[in-house]
N, C-alpha and C positions, 0 to 999 in steps of 0.2 A: 504493499499499500503506500502511495507517496506520501511524504511528509506533509503533516497538516499544516496550511499556510493560515496564520493569523495577521490581519492588517488592522493595527490600531492607530496608524498616523494618519492616514488619508482621511480627507475632508473634501465632501463634494460641494460644499459651499463655494469653493475657489472656482469650480467648472460648472455650475449650474447654467443651463440654458446654451451650452455650447454645441457644436455640430454633432457631437457624439451623442448628447441627449436628444437631438433632433431625431436622427435616424432611429435611436433606440424606442423613444416615446410614440413617434408615428407608427412604427411598427407594432408596438404594443397595443395602442388603440386600434389598429387595424385588426389585429388577432381578436380582442375582445369584442369588437363589432361582430365578427364573423362567428364567434361563438356563442353569442346572446341572441343569435336568430331563433336557435332553439329556446323554448320555454323552460325546460328541464333546469334544474340548479347546477351551479357550476362553483368550483372553489379556485380561488387565484392565491399562489404561493409565491412570496417574494424573499429570497434568500438572503440579500442583502440590501435592505429596504432604505437605509439612510434615515433623514429626517422627516421625508415625506413632503416639505415644502420649503422654499429657500427664499430669502429677501435678496432681490439683486442690488439693494441699496447697501448691503452690509459691508463692513471692511473688507471681508474676505473676497466677495464678488467682485467689488469695484477694483481690488488689487489686480485681478486678471482682466476682467472685462470681457471674458470670452462668449458672454451672450451676444456681444456686437458683432460677432461674425458666425453666429448660430440663429438663434431664435428671432432675433430683432430684424434681420433682414427679410426673413421669410414671412413675417407679420405684415409686410408691405408689399408682397409679392402678388401678382395677379395671375389669372387663369391656372389655378392650381387644382389637382385632381382632387375629387370627393374623399379621398382617404386623407388628405392632410388638411382638409377643411374641418373635419370633425376635431382633430387634435388641436388645431390653432383655436378653434372656437372654444375648447375646453381652457386654453391658457386665456383667453381673453375673459373668460367668465370669472377669473379671480382677480381680475384687476379691474380698475375704473378710470374714466376720465382719457382713455386712449393712451395711458402710461403704462409701460411695462415694469412693475415693481416686484412681482411675485412671480416664481417659477415654481410649478408642481413637479414633484418627484414621482415616480412611478406608483407608489401606494395612493397618492391622491388622484392621479388619472384614473386608476383600475376602479377607486371607489366611486367616482363620479359616473363610470359607465356601467357598473355593476347594479343589480336589481335587488329588491328585498329578498329573494329566496337564495341569493348568492352569498359566498363566505370569502373572506380574505383572512389569510394568515402571513404575517409578516415577521422576519427574523432580523435581527439587527444586534451585532455583538458590541458595538460602542456604546458605553452607558449614556452618554449625553444624547445620542441621537435616538436611541431607543426611548429615553425619557420625554423626548420631543414627539416621537410616534405615539405614544401613549396620550399625550396631552391633545395632540391633533384629533385622535379617533376616540376619545373619551366617551362620547355620547352615541357612537356608532357601534350598535350591537353586532353587526355583521364581521366586526374585524377583531382579530385576537393578535397581540403583539407579544413576541418572544425575545427576551435578551439572550440570544443564544448563536453559537457558530452555524450559518445557515447550511454548511457543506455536512455538517453532523446531523443537523435536524431535518434535512430534507427526507433521506430515506425513511425515517421513522414516521413521516407525515403521510405517504403515499401507499396505497390508493387512498384519497380522501373519501369520505362517506357518500359524497355526491357522485362519484366515478367520472365525473367530467371535470375538465378544468385546465389551468395553465399555470407553467411554473416559470418564473423569470429568475435567472441566475445572472447577476450583475455585479460581480467583484470588484475591489478596487485595483486588482492586478498590481500589487506592489512587488510581487515575486515573478513577473514575467512567465518564462517558460516553465518554472516550477509551478506556478498557478494552473497553467493550462492541463498537467498532469492531473492535478488535484480535482479540477473540475470534471476532467473525463471519467476519473474514477468515481466521483459523486453521481455523474449522470448515468453511468452504466449500473450502478447499485440502484437507483431510483427507477431506471427504466425497467429494470429485472422485475421490480415490484408493481410497476404500473405502466405496461407497455402501451396503453391507449391514450395516455395523457399528452397533452402540448407541452414542449418544453422549448423555452427561447434564451438563448446565452447571447450576451454582449461580450464582445471583446475588442481590444485596442489593436491597432496595426503599427507597429514601429519598424521592425525588420521582417521583411517579407519570409525570410526562411524559417523563422520562428512559427508563423502562422501556417506556411506550408507543411511543417512537420506536425502540426496539431491536426490539420485537415485529414492527412495520410493516417493518424492513428483513428481518428474517428471513423472513417471510411472503413477501417479494418475491425472495427469494435462489434460490427454484426448488427447495428441498428438500421432497420430497413428504409426508412425514409427521413434523409437529412437535406435540407434546402440552406444555402449560405447565400447572404447578401452583403456587400462590402461598397463602402464609400470611402475613397482615399482623396485628400486635397493636395497631398504633397507626394513625392517619390517615396516609396517604402523603402529606404536604404539606410536610414539611421536611427538608433535607438534614443536620441537625445531630445526627441519631440514625438508627440502624438500625430502621426502621418494620416490616419485614417483609422476607421473602426468596422467592425462587421458584426451581423446578427446570424448566428447559426439556429436553424429551426429543425426541431424533431415533430414529426407528425402535423405538418402546418395544415390548416384547413384546405378544403378542396380548391384549386386554382388560386391559392393565395399568392402564388409567384407573380400574378398579374397585378396585384395590389403593390407588390414590392417594386414591379417594374415602373409602375408610375410614381412611386415615392423616390426611388433612385434617380429617375430622369429629372425629376424636379429639384432635387437637392443639390445634384450635380449642376444644374443651370443657375440656381440662385445663390449658392454657397461657393461655388469654385473660387479658388484664389490664384490659380498659375496653371501653366501648360501640362503639369505633371499630374493632374486629378484624373481619376478614372473611377469606374463602378463595375461591378461584377455580380452577376446573378447565376448561381451553379448548384446543380444537385451533386451532393456528395455521394448519395445512395438513394435508391428509389427507381420507379417505373420510367422516369424520365432521364436517367443518367447519360444515356447514350444519345440524346437527341442533339442534331447538329445545331451549332450555333457560332457566334463571333466570338474572337478574342477580346478581352476587356478595351474599351475605348475611351479616349479622354472626352470630357464633357463637349458637346457641339459636334463630335466627330461623325454624328449620324443621327437620323430620325428615331431610332429606337435605342432604349438602354441596352447595354452590351450583355451577352450572356455567354458565360462559359460552359464548356462540357468536356 
């Protein structure tokens, strides 16, 4: 078993609303919209829930101002796909007067979309963040907050009593390559107990070789249906900055790759920062693994978002 990774230094308040949040949360909203079409209850599990809500006027957020190249330009964009409109309207609903002061974390977005019959299970190891979560959802009976290591808690939580649901794995990645191994071990254990669940993993892209190695391990893990979407704003050849990010989805809803195509295309158009940007949509395993497709393209290189195979 890989050595357990405990991340106690990371604070998401410094990065709230950046381009990585935009891809992660737009994908999350799209998944929950698809899953709530059916009336039967579902369970949402967040292994690294954070505080749930972030003030963009805080000293931490202002010191980096990463929202300026993430959520802010997107709020001004025109002709966006429906999948992004829902996400952006949720963000707007938490702000007033046309000013962006608050950015919602994954738990708050999920709670806004889920119904009375649904349930949220939020894990957060950092004491201050967990306390903020409890305060935020103190009156919401659907929500349970656990101050626990999400990697350890997840296998014990599945399958949920609802038998339907979504797991978001969104770790801070303070240990890069080692954390990928811990994630895969956790995912395999959870999948063995709940093979029909939907799993969404966010990961950073700094060095391409690190991510490629992880993809190979996932593809060899025997999980039959895995879809990957990536957005890079910079060349993926340095570990000194966040060059891009990806979402790895296990058991995505039917035709969800079409939703991801529209999200990637819009984000590439509105958030690009240079000529080295790219998007990738690729089945690591599943019925469509062998479909013909184009190599990754730079933003604006074609009318359709790129697809790998």
